[in-house]
C-alpha positions as CSV (number, residue, x, y, z in Angstrom):
1,X,-25.6,-1.5,-4.8
2,X,-22.6,-1.4,-6.6
3,X,-19.6,-3.0,-4.3
4,X,-15.8,-2.9,-5.0
5,X,-13.6,-5.1,-3.0
6,X,-9.9,-3.1,-3.3
7,X,-6.8,-4.8,-2.5
8,X,-3.8,-2.2,-1.5
9,X,-0.1,-2.6,-1.5
10,X,0.1,-0.6,1.2
11,X,-2.7,0.3,3.2
12,X,-0.8,3.2,4.5
13,X,-0.4,5.3,1.6
14,X,-2.8,8.4,1.4
15,X,-3.2,8.1,-2.1
16,X,-4.8,5.3,-2.1
17,X,-7.0,6.1,1.0
18,X,-8.3,8.9,-1.0
19,X,-9.2,6.5,-3.9
20,X,-11.4,4.5,-1.8
21,X,-13.2,7.2,-0.5
22,X,-13.4,8.7,-4.0
23,X,-15.5,5.3,-4.8
24,X,-17.5,5.4,-1.8
25,X,-18.6,9.0,-2.7
26,X,-19.5,7.7,-5.9
27,X,-22.3,5.4,-3.9
28,X,-19.8,1.9,-3.9
29,X,-20.0,-0.1,-1.1
30,X,-16.3,-0.8,-0.3
31,X,-14.2,-3.8,1.1
32,X,-10.8,-2.9,1.7
33,X,-7.7,-5.5,2.3
34,X,-4.3,-4.9,2.0
35,X,-1.3,-4.8,3.9
36,X,0.4,-2.3,6.5
37,X,3.9,-0.8,6.8
38,X,6.1,-2.4,9.0
39,X,6.9,0.1,12.2
40,X,4.4,2.5,10.7
41,X,0.8,3.2,11.8
42,X,-2.5,3.2,9.8
43,X,-4.2,6.6,8.8
44,X,-7.7,7.6,10.1
45,X,-10.2,6.8,7.5
46,X,-14.1,6.3,6.8
47,X,-13.4,2.8,6.4
48,X,-12.2,-0.1,8.5
49,X,-9.7,-2.1,6.2
50,X,-8.9,-5.9,7.2
51,X,-5.4,-6.4,7.2
52,X,-3.6,-9.4,5.3
53,X,-0.3,-9.1,7.2
54,X,2.9,-6.7,7.1
55,X,5.4,-6.1,4.9
56,X,8.8,-4.3,4.1
57,X,9.3,-1.5,2.1
58,X,11.8,-3.9,0.7
59,X,12.8,-5.7,-2.4
60,X,9.8,-7.1,-4.3
61,X,11.6,-10.3,-4.2
62,X,11.0,-10.1,-0.5
63,X,7.6,-10.1,-0.5
64,X,6.7,-12.9,-2.7
65,X,5.6,-15.6,-0.7
66,X,3.3,-13.5,2.0
67,X,1.6,-11.6,-1.0
68,X,1.3,-15.0,-2.2
69,X,-0.1,-16.6,0.3
70,X,-2.4,-14.1,1.5
71,X,-4.0,-13.4,-2.1
72,X,-4.9,-16.7,-2.5
73,X,-6.8,-16.9,1.3
74,X,-9.2,-14.4,-0.1
75,X,-9.6,-15.5,-3.4
76,X,-12.9,-17.6,-2.9
77,X,-13.9,-14.2,-1.3
78,X,-13.1,-12.1,-4.1
79,X,-14.3,-14.5,-7.0
80,X,-16.4,-12.5,-9.4
81,X,-16.9,-9.4,-7.8
82,X,-15.4,-6.3,-9.1
83,X,-12.0,-5.8,-8.0
84,X,-8.9,-3.3,-7.2
85,X,-5.9,-4.0,-7.5
86,X,-3.2,-1.2,-6.7
87,X,0.0,-1.9,-8.1
88,X,2.0,-4.6,-9.9
89,X,2.9,-7.1,-7.4
90,X,-0.5,-7.4,-5.8
91,X,-2.1,-7.8,-9.9
92,X,0.0,-10.7,-10.0
93,X,-1.3,-12.7,-7.5
94,X,-4.9,-11.9,-8.2
95,X,-4.4,-12.2,-11.7
96,X,-3.3,-16.0,-10.3
97,X,-5.9,-16.7,-8.0
98,X,-9.0,-14.5,-8.4
99,X,-11.1,-14.9,-11.2
100,X,-12.9,-11.3,-11.7
101,X,-13.3,-8.1,-13.3
102,X,-10.6,-5.9,-12.6
103,X,-9.2,-2.0,-12.1
104,X,-6.1,-2.0,-12.1
105,X,-4.0,1.4,-11.5
106,X,-0.2,2.1,-12.5
107,X,1.5,5.1,-10.2
108,X,4.9,4.0,-10.6
109,X,7.2,2.2,-12.8
110,X,9.6,0.2,-9.9
111,X,10.2,-3.0,-11.9
112,X,12.4,-0.9,-14.2
113,X,14.5,-0.5,-11.3
114,X,15.1,-4.2,-11.0
115,X,19.0,-4.9,-12.1
116,X,18.2,-8.5,-13.1
117,X,17.6,-8.1,-16.7
118,X,15.5,-10.9,-17.6
119,X,13.2,-10.4,-14.4
120,X,13.3,-6.6,-15.2
121,X,11.9,-8.0,-18.9
122,X,9.8,-10.3,-17.5
123,X,7.2,-8.3,-15.3
124,X,7.3,-5.8,-17.9
125,X,5.4,-7.8,-20.4
126,X,3.3,-9.1,-17.4
127,X,2.4,-5.6,-16.9
128,X,1.0,-5.7,-20.5
129,X,-0.8,-8.3,-20.0
130,X,-1.8,-7.1,-16.4
131,X,-3.2,-3.7,-18.5
132,X,-4.8,-5.7,-21.4
133,X,-6.8,-7.9,-19.4
134,X,-8.5,-4.6,-17.3
135,X,-11.3,-3.7,-17.3
136,X,-9.7,-0.2,-17.4
137,X,-6.8,1.0,-16.6
138,X,-5.9,4.1,-14.1
139,X,-2.8,6.1,-14.6
140,X,-1.8,9.4,-12.9
141,X,0.9,10.5,-15.1
142,X,0.2,11.0,-18.6
143,X,4.2,10.0,-18.9
144,X,2.7,6.7,-18.1
145,X,0.5,5.8,-21.2
146,X,3.3,7.8,-23.2
147,X,5.4,4.8,-22.0
148,X,3.2,2.2,-22.3
149,X,2.8,3.2,-25.8
150,X,1.8,0.2,-27.5
151,X,-1.5,-0.4,-25.6
152,X,-4.0,0.8,-27.2
153,X,-4.8,4.2,-25.4
154,X,-8.7,3.7,-25.1
155,X,-7.2,1.0,-22.1
156,X,-6.3,3.6,-20.0
157,X,-7.7,6.2,-17.2
158,X,-5.8,8.9,-16.8
159,X,-6.8,10.5,-12.9
160,X,-3.9,13.1,-12.3
161,X,-2.9,12.9,-8.6
162,X,-5.0,16.4,-8.2
163,X,-5.8,17.8,-4.7
164,X,-9.2,16.9,-2.9
165,X,-12.0,18.5,-3.0
166,X,-12.7,18.2,0.7
167,X,-9.7,21.0,1.0
168,X,-10.2,23.6,3.4
169,X,-11.2,26.7,1.9
170,X,-8.0,29.3,0.9
171,X,-6.8,32.5,0.4
172,X,-3.6,34.0,1.0
173,X,-2.1,37.6,-0.3
174,X,0.0,37.6,-2.9
175,X,4.0,35.4,-2.2
176,X,7.0,37.0,-2.5
177,X,10.6,35.9,-1.8
178,X,11.4,40.0,-1.3
179,X,12.3,40.0,2.4
180,X,15.1,38.8,4.6
181,X,14.0,35.0,4.8
182,X,13.1,32.6,1.9
183,X,11.7,29.3,3.4
184,X,11.3,26.2,0.9
185,X,8.8,23.3,2.2
186,X,8.7,19.8,1.9
187,X,5.9,17.6,2.6
188,X,5.0,14.1,2.2
189,X,7.5,10.8,3.1
190,X,11.1,12.3,3.4
191,X,13.0,10.0,1.3
192,X,15.5,10.2,-1.8
193,X,18.7,10.8,-2.7
194,X,17.8,14.1,-4.2
195,X,15.8,15.4,-1.1
196,X,19.3,15.2,0.8
197,X,21.0,16.6,-1.7
198,X,18.7,19.8,-1.7
199,X,18.4,19.8,2.5
200,X,22.0,18.8,2.3
201,X,23.1,22.6,-0.1
202,X,20.5,24.5,2.1
203,X,22.2,23.4,5.3
204,X,25.1,24.5,4.4
205,X,24.0,27.7,2.3
206,X,22.4,28.8,5.5
207,X,21.9,32.7,5.3
208,X,18.4,33.7,4.0
209,X,17.6,30.1,3.3
210,X,15.3,28.0,5.6
211,X,13.6,24.6,4.9
212,X,10.6,23.2,6.4
213,X,9.9,19.2,6.6
214,X,6.4,18.4,6.6
215,X,5.6,14.1,7.1
216,X,7.1,11.4,8.3
217,X,11.1,10.3,7.7
218,X,11.0,6.7,5.7
219,X,12.0,4.0,8.3
220,X,15.7,2.8,8.4
221,X,16.1,4.6,4.4
222,X,19.8,5.5,4.5
223,X,19.1,9.1,3.0
224,X,16.3,9.4,5.4
225,X,18.7,9.0,8.3
226,X,21.0,11.4,6.8
227,X,18.0,14.2,6.7
228,X,17.4,13.3,10.2
229,X,20.8,14.1,11.1
230,X,21.4,17.5,9.1
231,X,18.0,18.6,10.4
232,X,19.4,18.1,13.8
233,X,22.4,19.7,13.3
234,X,21.3,22.8,11.2
235,X,18.9,25.8,13.1
236,X,17.8,26.4,9.4
237,X,16.0,23.0,8.9
238,X,13.3,22.4,11.2
239,X,11.1,19.2,10.8
240,X,7.7,20.0,12.1
241,X,6.6,16.3,11.8
242,X,3.1,14.8,10.8
243,X,0.5,16.3,8.9
244,X,-3.6,15.8,8.3
245,X,-3.8,16.2,4.7
246,X,-6.1,17.8,2.8
247,X,-6.9,19.9,6.5
248,X,-3.3,21.2,6.8
249,X,-2.5,21.4,3.4
250,X,-3.4,25.6,4.1
251,X,-1.3,26.0,7.4
252,X,1.7,24.5,5.4
253,X,1.5,26.2,2.2
254,X,0.8,29.4,4.1
255,X,4.5,28.9,5.8
256,X,6.2,28.6,3.0
257,X,7.5,30.7,-0.3
258,X,7.8,27.0,-2.7
259,X,7.6,23.7,-2.3
260,X,9.8,20.7,-3.3
261,X,9.5,17.6,-4.9
262,X,13.2,16.4,-6.9
263,X,12.0,12.8,-7.5
264,X,15.3,11.3,-8.6
265,X,15.9,10.7,-12.6
266,X,15.4,7.0,-12.6
267,X,13.0,5.0,-14.3
268,X,10.8,4.0,-11.3
269,X,10.0,7.8,-10.9
270,X,10.9,9.2,-14.7
271,X,7.2,9.3,-16.0
272,X,5.1,10.1,-12.7
273,X,3.4,13.6,-11.8
274,X,2.9,13.3,-8.4
275,X,0.1,15.3,-6.5
276,X,2.8,18.0,-5.5
277,X,2.1,19.5,-9.0
278,X,-0.9,20.5,-8.4
279,X,-1.0,21.5,-4.7
280,X,1.8,23.8,-5.8
281,X,-0.7,25.7,-8.5
282,X,-3.5,25.5,-6.1
283,X,-1.9,27.3,-3.8
284,X,0.0,30.0,-5.9
285,X,3.4,28.4,-4.5
286,X,6.0,27.7,-7.0
287,X,7.6,24.2,-7.2
288,X,10.6,23.4,-7.8
289,X,11.8,19.7,-9.5
290,X,14.7,17.1,-11.2
291,X,15.3,18.0,-14.7
292,X,15.6,15.0,-17.1
293,X,11.8,13.8,-15.5
294,X,8.1,14.0,-17.2
295,X,7.5,16.5,-14.2
296,X,10.3,18.7,-15.0
297,X,9.3,19.0,-18.7
298,X,5.5,19.7,-17.5
299,X,7.2,22.4,-15.3
300,X,8.9,24.2,-17.4
301,X,5.7,24.0,-20.3
302,X,3.5,25.9,-17.7
303,X,6.0,28.0,-16.3
304,X,5.1,27.3,-12.1
305,X,8.4,26.3,-10.5
306,X,12.0,25.5,-10.7
307,X,13.3,22.6,-13.0
308,X,17.4,21.9,-11.4
309,X,20.1,19.5,-11.1
310,X,18.9,17.7,-7.6
311,X,21.3,15.5,-7.8
312,X,24.3,18.0,-7.5
313,X,24.7,20.0,-4.2
314,X,26.5,23.0,-6.3
315,X,23.9,23.5,-9.1
316,X,21.2,23.4,-6.3
317,X,23.3,26.5,-4.3
318,X,23.8,28.2,-7.3
319,X,20.0,27.7,-7.5
320,X,19.4,29.2,-4.0
321,X,21.9,31.7,-4.6
322,X,20.2,33.4,-7.8
323,X,17.2,33.3,-6.6
324,X,15.2,36.6,-7.6
325,X,11.6,38.7,-7.1
326,X,11.1,39.2,-10.8
327,X,11.6,35.5,-12.3
328,X,9.9,34.2,-9.0
329,X,7.0,36.8,-9.6
330,X,6.4,35.2,-13.0
331,X,6.1,31.8,-11.7
332,X,3.3,32.9,-9.0
333,X,1.3,34.2,-12.1
334,X,1.6,31.6,-13.9
335,X,-0.1,29.5,-10.7
336,X,-2.8,32.0,-10.4
337,X,-3.3,32.0,-14.3
338,X,-5.0,28.4,-13.9
339,X,-8.2,27.9,-12.3
340,X,-8.1,26.1,-8.9
341,X,-11.0,24.0,-9.4
342,X,-8.5,22.6,-12.7
343,X,-6.3,21.6,-9.5
344,X,-9.4,19.4,-7.6
345,X,-9.9,15.6,-8.3
346,X,-13.4,15.8,-9.7
347,X,-13.5,12.5,-11.9
348,X,-17.6,12.2,-12.7
349,X,-16.1,11.6,-16.2
350,X,-14.4,8.4,-15.1
351,X,-17.1,7.0,-12.6
352,X,-19.8,7.8,-15.8
353,X,-17.4,5.7,-18.2
354,X,-16.7,2.9,-15.7
355,X,-20.5,2.4,-14.8
356,X,-20.8,2.0,-18.4
357,X,-18.8,-0.1,-18.9
358,X,-20.0,-1.9,-16.2
359,X,-23.4,-1.6,-17.6
360,X,-24.9,0.1,-14.1
361,X,-28.0,2.3,-15.0
362,X,-27.2,5.4,-13.1
363,X,-30.3,7.2,-11.9
C-alpha cells in the first residue's frame, strides 16, 4: 500500500485539493491534515480532512503559535511516513518536529515580501535548506527554478498549474470581439491591487466593456472591499459568485471573450505561473496579464494574450480603447496552435520518478 500524509497550510485552497486527489488517483492512501481559513467553508472533496485549526489571511508571524503547537501535536503520527508539506510555514515546523521523508511544494515566494531584511534573508536560507533536504520539491513555474538557481535542477519536479483532466468536454465556435459588447472575465479569489485597478478602469470606461467576476471575495481585504463597492455601483460589473472547478469552467469561458489574470509585479508572485494561462489556452480565450512578471514574458512569447501595465488605470483604459479584431484573432489562433491535451494536468512522469526514488515497485 502506498501511503502519504499531507500537511496543508490551507484546506480551502483548490490547488491542494487537486494535488491530494491526484495522489489518490495514482493509488495512494492519503491522510490530510491542515488549517481552515477563518470565515470560509471547506470545499467538497473525495477525502475527509482533519482540521488542525483556523488561521486568518495575515502575516506569517501571526500564525507561528498555531502552526507550531498543532504540527507538534501530530508529529508522532507522521514519524517515518512519507509526508507532503504545502508551503514554507508548514515545512519549517514539520522539519522541526517530524522525522520523515517529505515532498515539498513551492507555489509562491511570500517570504520575499517581508519588510524586515534580516527575517527575509533568514527565511530564504531556510527555504533553500528545506528544498535540498526534500525527496523532491514540486514547483509550479519554471520561474521558481530560475529564482533558485543555486539548487541542483534535478531536485525540482516541474508541475505547472494545468487544467484538471476531469474537465467536461468543451467545444465552441471561434471567439470574436467584432460585436457590440466585449466581455472580460475573472475567475478565482477576487483580490490584489491590480485587479482593483482593472475593475475601476472598466467601470469608468463603460461603453462596450463588461467585466464578469466569478469566485469569492478575499474577506476583509482592502482591495476586495473596494472592488465590491465598484461592483455594486456599476451596471457593467457583474459578480456571479462561487463556481465549481473544473465543472463550471466551460460555462464561464463560453460567456467571456478574454480572461483577466493581472498579478501585481511584486516579488511574492513575480515568478508564478497560474492555472489561468492553461485555462485560457485550453478554451482558446486570450488572457490579460501584468508586465514585468514571469507570466507576462511567457504570454508575450506565446502570443496568447495581452501584457499590460496593470498598476496604471490610464494605461488600462488605453488598452481597452485599442482592442481590435485583427490582433485579437492572432491571439485566438495562437491558442488554437497549442494542443488542448498539452494544457491538461497529466503527471505520469512525476509519479514514475517518485516511485523510483522511493523504491516502490509498480506493476
